[in-house]
C-alpha positions in Angstrom: 188.1 -17.9 85.6 191.1 -18.9 87.8 189.7 -21.4 90.7 192.5 -21.2 92.9 196.0 -20.3 92.5 199.6 -22.3 93.7 202.3 -20.1 95.1 205.5 -20.9 95.9 206.7 -19.5 99.2 211.2 -18.3 98.3 212.6 -19.1 101.8 209.7 -18.6 103.9 210.7 -18.1 108.2 209.4 -21.3 108.5 209.0 -24.9 105.9 205.2 -25.1 105.6 203.8 -28.4 103.9 200.3 -29.2 103.1 199.0 -32.8 102.2 199.1 -33.3 98.7 201.3 -30.1 97.2 204.8 -29.9 97.2 206.9 -28.4 100.8 206.5 -24.8 100.3 203.7 -24.4 98.2 200.8 -22.9 99.1 197.1 -22.9 97.9 195.4 -18.9 97.4 191.5 -19.9 96.4 188.6 -17.1 95.4 187.0 -15.2 97.2 183.3 -13.2 96.7 183.6 -9.5 97.6 180.2 -7.9 97.2 179.8 -4.7 95.7 176.9 -2.0 96.2 175.5 -0.2 92.9 173.3 2.8 94.0 171.7 4.3 90.4 170.3 8.2 89.8 167.4 7.0 90.9 168.2 5.5 94.2 167.8 1.6 92.7 170.2 0.2 94.4 171.9 -3.5 92.7 174.4 -5.8 94.5 177.6 -7.2 92.4 179.3 -10.9 93.6 183.0 -10.3 92.3 184.7 -13.4 92.7 188.3 -13.8 92.4 191.6 -14.5 93.4 193.3 -12.1 95.3 196.1 -11.0 93.9 198.2 -8.1 93.2 199.4 -8.9 89.2 203.4 -7.8 88.9 204.1 -4.5 86.5 205.7 -4.3 83.8 208.4 -1.9 82.9 210.6 -0.7 80.0 213.7 -1.6 78.9 214.7 1.9 79.5 213.5 1.4 83.3 215.6 -1.9 83.5 218.8 -1.1 82.7 221.3 -1.4 85.4 219.0 -4.1 87.1 219.1 -8.5 87.6 216.9 -10.1 88.2 216.7 -13.6 89.5 213.6 -14.6 87.4 213.5 -12.3 84.4 210.2 -12.5 82.0 210.7 -10.5 78.9 208.5 -9.8 76.0 210.2 -9.2 72.7 207.4 -8.4 70.8 207.7 -4.6 71.0 211.2 -4.4 71.4 212.4 -1.5 68.7 215.9 -2.9 68.4 218.2 -4.9 68.9 219.8 -2.8 71.5 216.6 -3.1 73.1 216.7 -7.1 72.9 220.4 -6.7 75.0 218.8 -5.1 77.8 215.6 -7.0 78.3 218.0 -10.5 78.0 221.1 -9.1 80.0 218.9 -8.3 82.8 219.1 -11.9 83.6 221.0 -13.2 86.6 221.0 -16.5 84.8 219.8 -18.3 81.2 218.1 -20.9 83.2 215.8 -17.7 84.9 214.9 -16.0 81.3 211.4 -16.7 80.0 210.7 -15.6 76.8 206.9 -14.5 77.1 206.0 -14.9 73.4 207.2 -15.4 70.1 209.8 -12.5 68.6 211.3 -11.7 65.3 215.0 -13.0 64.8 215.4 -10.7 62.1 215.8 -8.2 64.8 219.0 -8.9 65.7 220.5 -11.4 62.8 219.9 -8.4 59.8 223.1 -6.4 60.8 223.8 -3.3 62.3 223.5 0.2 60.7 225.7 2.1 59.5 225.9 4.4 61.6 226.0 1.9 64.3 228.7 -0.6 62.6 231.3 2.9 62.4 231.0 3.6 65.9 231.7 -0.1 66.8 235.0 0.4 64.8 235.7 3.7 66.5 235.7 1.7 69.9 238.0 -0.7 68.4 240.4 2.4 67.8 240.4 3.7 71.2 240.9 -0.1 72.7 243.6 -0.3 69.8 245.1 3.5 71.8 244.6 2.2 75.0 246.8 -1.0 74.6 249.6 1.1 72.9 249.0 3.4 76.3 249.3 0.8 78.2 252.4 -0.2 76.5 254.4 3.0 76.4 254.5 3.1 72.5 251.9 5.8 71.9 253.6 8.5 69.7 253.4 11.6 71.6 252.3 13.3 68.4 248.6 11.7 68.5 246.9 14.2 70.2 243.2 14.2 71.1 241.3 15.7 74.1 238.3 14.3 73.1 236.6 11.3 71.0 236.3 12.7 67.6 239.3 15.0 67.7 242.1 11.8 69.1 240.7 9.3 66.5 241.3 11.6 63.3 245.0 12.1 64.9 245.4 8.4 65.0 243.6 8.3 61.6 246.5 10.7 60.3 249.1 8.5 61.6 248.5 5.5 60.5 245.5 6.0 57.8 242.6 5.4 57.3 242.6 2.3 55.9 244.4 0.9 59.3 242.6 -2.0 61.3 243.6 -2.8 65.0 244.9 -6.4 64.9 242.2 -7.5 67.6 239.4 -6.2 65.3 236.1 -8.7 64.4 236.2 -9.8 61.1 232.7 -8.6 61.1 233.8 -5.2 61.6 236.9 -4.8 59.7 237.1 -2.3 57.1 239.4 -2.2 54.4 241.0 -0.1 51.4 237.9 -0.2 49.5 235.6 0.2 52.4 237.9 2.1 54.5 236.7 4.5 57.7 236.1 7.9 56.8 238.6 10.6 58.1 236.6 11.3 61.6 235.7 15.2 61.5 237.4 17.3 64.7 234.3 18.0 67.2 235.2 21.3 69.0 233.2 22.3 72.5 231.9 25.9 72.1 234.0 28.4 73.7 234.1 29.2 77.5 234.5 32.7 78.5 235.4 32.9 82.4 233.3 35.7 84.9 235.5 37.0 87.4 233.9 37.3 90.9 234.4 41.2 90.3 232.5 41.1 87.3 229.8 39.0 88.1 229.6 41.4 91.8 229.2 44.0 89.1 226.2 42.8 87.1 224.3 41.9 90.5 224.5 45.8 91.6 223.5 46.8 87.9 220.7 44.5 88.1 220.0 46.3 91.7 220.0 49.7 90.2 217.9 49.2 87.6 215.6 47.2 89.8 215.2 50.5 91.8 215.5 53.1 89.2 212.2 51.2 87.7 210.2 51.0 91.3 207.0 53.8 91.4 206.1 54.1 94.9 202.0 54.8 95.2 200.5 57.5 95.1 200.7 59.8 98.6 203.2 57.5 99.5 206.7 58.8 101.8 210.0 56.5 100.3 212.1 55.7 103.1 215.5 55.4 102.5 217.5 52.8 105.4 221.1 52.8 105.3 222.7 50.2 107.3 226.0 49.3 108.2 228.3 47.6 110.3 229.4 49.9 113.6 233.0 49.5 114.0 232.8 49.6 118.0 230.3 47.7 118.1 230.7 43.5 118.5 229.9 41.9 114.7 226.4 41.4 113.6 225.3 44.0 115.2 223.6 46.6 112.9 223.6 50.5 113.2 219.7 51.8 111.6 219.9 55.5 110.7 216.5 56.5 108.7 216.1 59.5 106.6 212.8 60.5 105.3 
């Protein structure tokens, strides 16, 4: 059982110095809390709970941790499913010194290589990087066209060939004539249909007529039609109502 927890204060409003302890280090000792337990037979028993009253920090998943930065980042890599998860967990640290790996992990997850699909995605990014450089230098041909990633890379491959490798590509990602990068298939978006304002209003009116036609008044009830129109001679916002029985 934990008897005393020593806590180092982070930037306290005033420095604290306790004899025998470093500066800004304070002890939190355990205390006893009595809990009364009442049984169905009305028998009462008292249980003494002894502990250090601190609220432990709560962990979060790698998905929830994305985009955050921590000065001190304790991570548990034993449950990470892939190397992307490793990258997310370890890159949340502001410094390497502030990273704490709480237990052992399998290095095979980050040394066994990337899957074929993931490697192909990195190769596509290398081509996009090359396209960006050529456009910046104004050397990109006008015949290479594409509004989305797949169609743009496919057009680039048809121009350069599937064996072309950008010069800045890392050797671990380079493809060859024996192992070329497959020609990407162009993925087109679903067709769009523009609806004009008039058609939209017509749909609303048709729905309203259908709702009125399906309305059945209660037995013995008298339907009342109320026609409201804006009187031209009156100020805007004033309605003239005519009731017809």
